N, C-alpha and C positions, 0 to 999 in steps of 0.2 A: 538547619538550613531552610531558608524561605524561598519559595518559587511562585511566580505569578503565571497562571495558566489561563489563556483565552479558551473558552468552551463554546463550540458551535454544535448544538444538539441536532439542528437540521430538521429533516422531514421524515415521515413514515415512522420506522422503528428507531430512528436516531435518538430521540429523547430517552427511550427505554434503555437502550444499550449503553449510552453515555452515563446514565444514572448509576448503572451497576459498575462501570469502570471507575467512576469517582468514589463509589463505596469502597472498592478495593484499594484505591490510591489513598483514601483517608486512613484505612487500616495500616498501610505502609508508613504513613506519616506518624501515626500513633506509636507504632513499634520502634521506628528508627529515629524518632525525634525531629521530624521535618514538619514544616508548615506549608501547605499548598493553598494559595489564594485563587479562587475561581471568579472569572468575569464572563457572564453569558453574553454572547453576541449573535446576531442573525446572519444567515447565509442560506441561499437556495430558495425553495418555494416559500418557506415561511417569511423570508426577507422580502420576496416579491409581494406577498399579501400585505405586508405592513408598509413598505417603502416604495414599491414599484420597481425595485432593482434587486438582482440576485446577489450582489455584493456591495452593500452600503459602505461609504467611506469610513463611517464610524467603526465598522468591523475591522477594516484594514488597519486603522489607527490603533485600535486596542491590541490587535495581534502583534503589530510591530513593537508595541510597548511591553509585551509579555515575554516571558522566558521560553514559552512553548505554546502550542495550539493543539487542542484535542477536538477532533471532528467526528460526528456520528455518520450521517448519510444525507444526501440531498436528492431531490427529484420525486417525480410521481406523475400519474396520468392527468392530474388536475392542471398541470402546466405544459402539457405536451404540445399544445397548439400555438404556443407563443413563438415569436421569431427567435432565431438561434442565439442572438446576443442578449435576449431577455429570459432565456430558459434557466432553470436552476443550475444546470451543468456549467453554464458560463461563469458562475461564481467560483467553481473549482479551478478553471483555467486562470481566472483573474487573481485568485488568492495565491496561486503558485507563482505567478509573475510578480505580484506586488511584494511578496516576501523573498523573491529571488531564490526559490527552492528548485534547484536544477537536478537534484539526484533523488530518485524514488527507490527506496530499498524495500524489496518485498521477498521475505523468506517463504519457502515452501518445504515443509518438513512433515514426513509421515509419522504421526504419533503412534507408538505401538498399540495403545488401547483402542485406536480407531482404524487399525489396518484392514479390518473387514469391510470398511466403507470405501476403500480405494477401488476404483473401477478397473485397475490393471490386474492381470494375473499375478498370483503370488510368486511365481518363478521370475517375474520381471522385477519385482520389488524386494526380493529376498536379500539383496545387497543394500537395501535402504534407499531412502529419498530424503536428502537434506541439502538443499541448495538455496542460493540467494540470487535474485535477479536485480541488477542495478540498472535502472532505466533513466536515460536522459529525459528531463521532464519539461523543459521550457523552450525547446527548439523543435526542428523538424516540421512535418506537415501540419501539426496542430497549431503552430504559431507562425507558419509561413504565409506568404501572400496568397490571397484567394480571389478568384474572379469568376463571375457568372455573367454571360452575355448572350444576346441573340443576334445572329448575323443578318445580312440583307435578305437571305433566303428563309429566314424564320427558324434556323437551326439553333437550338439552345446548347451552349457548351459551358461546362464548369471545370475549373482547374485549381489545384492546390500545390504550392511549392514546398518541397522538402529541402530546406537549406541548413547547412551547418558550417561553422567556422572551425579552424583548427584549434582555437582556444576552447571552444565548447566541448569538442571531442576530448581534448587533453584533460580537462578538469574532471569529467565524468570517468575517464579511464583511471585516473589516479585514485578516485574513490574506490573503484573496483579492486585495484591492485593492493591498496592499503587494507581493504577488508579481507582479501584472500590471505594476506599474511597472518591474519588473526584466526583464520579457519584452516583449510587444508592446502593452501598455497597453489591454487589452480584457477585460471581464468580462461573462459571461452568468450571471445568477442564476436558478436553476431552482426552480420551485415548482408548486403546483396550486391557485393562488389563486382559480380559478373554482369551486372546490368546498370547500376546507378552510379553516377559521378559522386554523389554525396557519400555513398558507401566506399568508394575508392579512396576518398579523402579520409574517411573514418578508419580504414585499414592502414593507411600510411601513418596516421598519427598514433594509433594504438600500438603499432610495431615500434615506433620511436619511444613511447612510454615503457613498453615491455622491456626494452633494452636496459632500462634503469632498475629493473626488478629481476635480476638473474636468478633469484631464489624462488620465483613464482613460475610454474609451468604455464605456458601460454599457447593458445590455439585460436585460429580463425575458423568460423563455421557459418555457412550460409543460413539465412533465416528459415528457408523451407526445410532444410535438413535438420535444423534445431527442433522444429515442430515435430518432425518424425522421431528424432532421437529421445525427446522427452517422454514419449510413450513406449519406446523400444528399450531404452537403457538409461533411465534417469539417474542411476547411481554414478554415472561418469561425470556429472556436473557438480561443481562446487560454487563458483561465482560466475554468473553470466552477465556481461555488460552489453548494452545495445541502445539504439536510438529510441525516440519517443513512440512512434507508431508500432514498431516491431515489439518493443517492450510491453506495450499495452496488451497486445494479443498474447504474447508468449507467457506473460505473468499470470493471465487468467487461465491459460492451459495448465501451467505448472501447479497453480493453486487447486484446480479442480481434481487433479489426480491424487491429491492428498485426501480426498474424500468429502470435503465440505468447504464451501467458500466462507461459511460462518466461523471458521477456525483461523483465518489468515489475517495477520496485522500488516501494517505498512508504515513506513516513515518517509517523509519528504524533507530533504535537508539542503542547506545552502552552504555558504562559506563559513558561517559562524556556528553557534550552538542552537540558534532558533530553528525549530523544526515543526512540521505539521504531521500529526499522527492520526491514523484513521484505519478502520477495517476496510477490506477490499470489496466487501459485498455492497449491494445497493440498499435502497430505503424500504424494500419489501412492503409496499402499502397494503397488500392483501392480508397481512397479519398485524399491521400497526395497531397499537392500543389494546392488544389481546394478551400481553404478557407471555408470548410464545417465542419471541426472538432469542437467538443464541448470542449472548454478550461476550463470548470468549475472545473473539477476534479483537473487540474493542479493549477488553482487559489486557490482552497481549500487546496491543498498541501502546497502552500505558507503560508496560514493561519496556518497550523499545524507547519510549520517551525518557524513562529513568536512565536507561543505558547510554543513549546517544546524546541527549541534550543536557542531562543533569549529572552525568558521570557517576551514577549510583548503581554500580554493577551488582552489588550484593542484594539491593532492593529489587532489581529486575529479576535476578535469579530466584528470589523468594516468590515472586508472582508466578513465574513459569513453573516452579516446583509445585506451587499450590494448585495450579490448573492440572498438571499431570496427576497429582494425587486424587483430585476430585474425579477425574476421568477414570483413573485406575480403580476407584471405588464404585464405578458403575453408574454414575449419574450422567444423564443425557438430556439435552433439550430435543425438541421434536425433529430437527433437521439431521441429527446424528444418532437418533434412537434406533436401537436394534433389540432383538429378542434377548431377554434375560437381564436387561438394564433397567434403571429406575428413571422414569420420566419426571423432569422438573421444569418449572417455569423459568422465565428470564430472571426474575427477581430472586428466586430460590437459588439459581446457579450463582448469581452474584454473592448471595449470603454464604454459600458453601465455599467459594474461593476465598472470600474475605476471612472466613473462620480458620482457614488453613495457613494464613500468613503468619 
């Protein structure tokens, strides 16, 4: 099978971690008889330096013509003083909108080999931590109307609108319920319905969708309670579905309690099979170019690409099993290093995982 992949290496450690992920993907292609064709395109700070824009039109065109997109990381202090619409992060919002990627899938799983890195007490995690946050990605406050103005008295006011349609809520809810059916058949829908009109609509629509999935256990939960429960009893969660802003915050919290942001992949999906796959961590400019970065989140993002965009479940399983084996053998990059383990570089970690495929 042949697949075209748009590759956005980005800024900071992005080029290093993407290189290792492609090394693993090439090994998968060799073993399973697939051909992956890569096209490098620019986005983020590196795109600003070359074109003056965080998301050039050429990048969007190549991504739309590809079967999937792999992204490293964007941003860094070099571009922090630019206006909001010219910052590297504007490229992220732009690519999600251009590709109509409305569902962000972010798993948070405590890997047994790394349980010592979890900041929670062992009695809290003894029942495990294995959940997925399904976040609506192109609506809400991040894409709503914005306004900043100064009134006649010189008072400056800024506002952001959090708007959702019933259609937007329904389609993300269906993603969550369909995913739950393939896992442990449990969905928590997160909102702030005691305060926000948009959340009251969210709750109305998710209840309507839930009625079509009688085999899936369904619960409403307020966002503040969710934040507390994630550190009190994370084992209660299977699939969490929520809107853009809440999902952004909660998914970072859930990821951190696994022990390291360097271990967590993500997928952004739309109506078809085209997806954007990226690690959840940032560009880490402080270690860029030093071969110290942890490439595992990017490698696992490639596994998600194989599973969700290419329907290659066996190949995805092979990558995940290879990562588990390398970790069980005691190899660690600096961010997950602990006493008694073997410290390896970014490229060495990529070599080790590829060798286990």
